[in-house]
C-alpha positions as CSV (number, residue, x, y, z in Angstrom):
1,X,144.7,-8.4,151.3
2,X,142.5,-7.2,148.4
3,X,139.7,-9.4,149.7
4,X,140.0,-8.0,153.2
5,X,139.8,-4.4,152.0
6,X,136.8,-5.2,149.8
7,X,135.1,-6.9,152.7
8,X,135.8,-3.9,155.0
9,X,134.3,-1.5,152.4
10,X,131.3,-3.7,151.9
11,X,130.8,-4.0,155.7
12,X,131.1,-0.2,156.1
13,X,128.5,0.4,153.4
14,X,126.1,-2.1,154.9
15,X,126.5,-0.5,158.4
16,X,125.9,3.0,157.1
17,X,122.8,2.0,155.2
18,X,121.5,0.0,158.1
19,X,121.7,3.0,160.5
20,X,119.6,5.2,158.2
21,X,122.4,7.3,156.9
22,X,121.8,9.0,153.6
23,X,123.3,12.0,151.8
24,X,121.3,15.2,152.2
25,X,119.2,15.6,149.1
26,X,116.6,18.1,148.1
27,X,114.5,19.3,151.0
28,X,110.8,18.8,150.9
29,X,108.8,21.8,152.0
30,X,105.1,21.6,152.9
31,X,104.2,24.3,150.4
32,X,104.8,25.0,146.7
33,X,105.4,28.8,146.6
34,X,106.8,31.2,149.1
35,X,107.4,35.0,149.3
36,X,110.4,36.1,151.3
37,X,109.7,39.4,152.9
38,X,113.0,41.0,154.1
39,X,115.7,43.5,153.0
40,X,116.2,42.5,149.3
41,X,119.9,43.5,149.3
42,X,120.7,41.8,152.6
43,X,123.3,39.0,152.2
44,X,121.2,36.9,154.5
45,X,118.0,37.2,152.5
46,X,119.9,36.5,149.3
47,X,121.5,33.4,150.8
48,X,118.2,32.2,152.2
49,X,116.5,32.6,148.8
50,X,119.3,30.8,147.1
51,X,118.9,27.9,149.6
52,X,115.2,27.7,148.9
53,X,115.6,27.8,145.1
54,X,118.5,25.4,144.9
55,X,117.7,22.9,147.7
56,X,113.9,22.6,147.5
57,X,111.0,22.1,145.2
58,X,109.4,25.4,146.2
59,X,109.5,28.4,144.0
60,X,110.0,32.0,145.2
61,X,107.4,34.5,143.9
62,X,107.6,38.2,143.6
63,X,104.3,39.2,145.2
64,X,102.9,38.0,148.5
65,X,99.5,37.5,147.1
66,X,100.9,34.9,144.6
67,X,102.5,32.8,147.4
68,X,101.0,30.0,149.4
69,X,103.1,31.2,152.4
70,X,105.0,34.3,153.4
71,X,108.3,34.1,155.3
72,X,108.8,37.4,157.1
73,X,112.4,38.3,158.2
74,X,111.4,40.7,160.9
75,X,114.8,41.6,162.2
76,X,118.4,40.8,161.5
77,X,121.2,42.1,163.7
78,X,125.0,41.9,164.2
79,X,126.3,42.4,167.7
80,X,129.8,42.6,169.1
81,X,130.6,42.5,172.8
82,X,133.9,42.7,174.6
83,X,134.5,39.5,176.6
84,X,138.1,40.0,177.9
85,X,140.5,42.8,178.5
86,X,144.3,42.5,179.0
87,X,146.0,43.9,182.1
88,X,146.6,47.1,180.2
89,X,143.0,47.6,179.3
90,X,143.2,46.4,175.7
91,X,140.6,44.2,174.2
92,X,141.7,40.5,174.0
93,X,138.4,38.7,173.1
94,X,135.1,39.6,171.5
95,X,131.8,37.7,171.3
96,X,130.1,38.1,168.0
97,X,126.3,37.5,167.9
98,X,124.0,37.2,164.9
99,X,120.3,37.4,165.5
100,X,117.5,36.7,163.0
101,X,113.8,37.0,163.9
102,X,111.2,35.5,161.5
103,X,107.8,34.1,161.2
104,X,105.8,32.1,158.6
105,X,102.2,33.0,157.7
106,X,99.7,32.6,154.9
107,X,99.7,35.1,152.1
108,X,97.1,37.3,153.9
109,X,99.2,37.4,157.1
110,X,96.2,36.1,159.0
111,X,97.2,32.5,159.8
112,X,100.5,31.9,161.5
113,X,102.3,28.6,160.7
114,X,105.5,29.4,162.6
115,X,105.0,31.9,165.3
116,X,107.6,34.7,165.7
117,X,111.0,33.0,166.4
118,X,114.5,34.1,166.8
119,X,117.8,32.4,166.0
120,X,120.8,33.6,168.0
121,X,124.3,32.4,167.0
122,X,127.5,33.2,168.8
123,X,131.1,33.0,168.0
124,X,134.2,34.1,170.0
125,X,137.0,36.1,168.3
126,X,140.4,36.6,169.9
127,X,141.8,40.1,169.1
128,X,145.3,41.5,168.8
129,X,146.2,45.1,167.9
130,X,149.1,43.7,165.9
131,X,146.8,41.7,163.7
132,X,143.9,44.2,163.4
133,X,143.4,43.9,159.7
134,X,143.4,40.1,159.8
135,X,141.0,40.1,162.7
136,X,138.7,42.4,160.8
137,X,138.6,39.9,157.9
138,X,138.1,37.0,160.4
139,X,135.2,38.9,161.9
140,X,133.5,39.3,158.5
141,X,134.1,35.6,157.8
142,X,132.5,34.6,161.1
143,X,129.4,36.7,160.4
144,X,129.1,35.2,156.9
145,X,129.4,31.8,158.5
146,X,126.7,32.6,161.0
147,X,124.4,33.9,158.2
148,X,124.8,30.6,156.4
149,X,124.1,28.7,159.5
150,X,121.0,30.7,160.3
151,X,119.7,30.3,156.7
152,X,120.1,26.5,157.0
153,X,118.3,26.5,160.4
154,X,115.4,28.4,158.9
155,X,115.2,26.0,156.0
156,X,115.1,23.0,158.4
157,X,112.4,24.7,160.4
158,X,110.4,25.3,157.2
159,X,110.6,21.6,156.3
160,X,108.8,20.7,159.5
161,X,106.2,23.5,159.5
162,X,102.6,22.4,159.7
163,X,100.3,24.3,157.4
164,X,97.5,24.4,159.9
165,X,96.7,27.4,162.1
166,X,98.5,27.7,165.4
167,X,96.2,28.2,168.4
């Protein structure tokens, strides 16, 4: 039985390595320094900067002229829309949306490496008047989750950015 389980573990390890699976390591960005232009106190901007410093080799600089590239966070919005009402006209379900617009340029803002792009994330939230306080906490948690997801998506897009001018 011990030989069988050892064999299964070895077989699983070989299959995973053969398919190209590997743990996510440090991301390689095509630049060495970056200036992040956005609301300094925004939880999203803070999270994005943390992701850059902890998960990549790039360093964040304090002035755009010291950076090789500038990541501009042009817009960041939370939206909430009613999706469903009960028979009595009470809200039963919301759709939460989180939008982030950004672009990547050189430090003179003359050359665009990533043209203006927008990430839109959506989550549904059921609602009950009886659980109003809990649903408020759940809403905040969902928005934080969307911020984390948006920051990861931008980091992945930065990894594949080509540092040549876009036509």
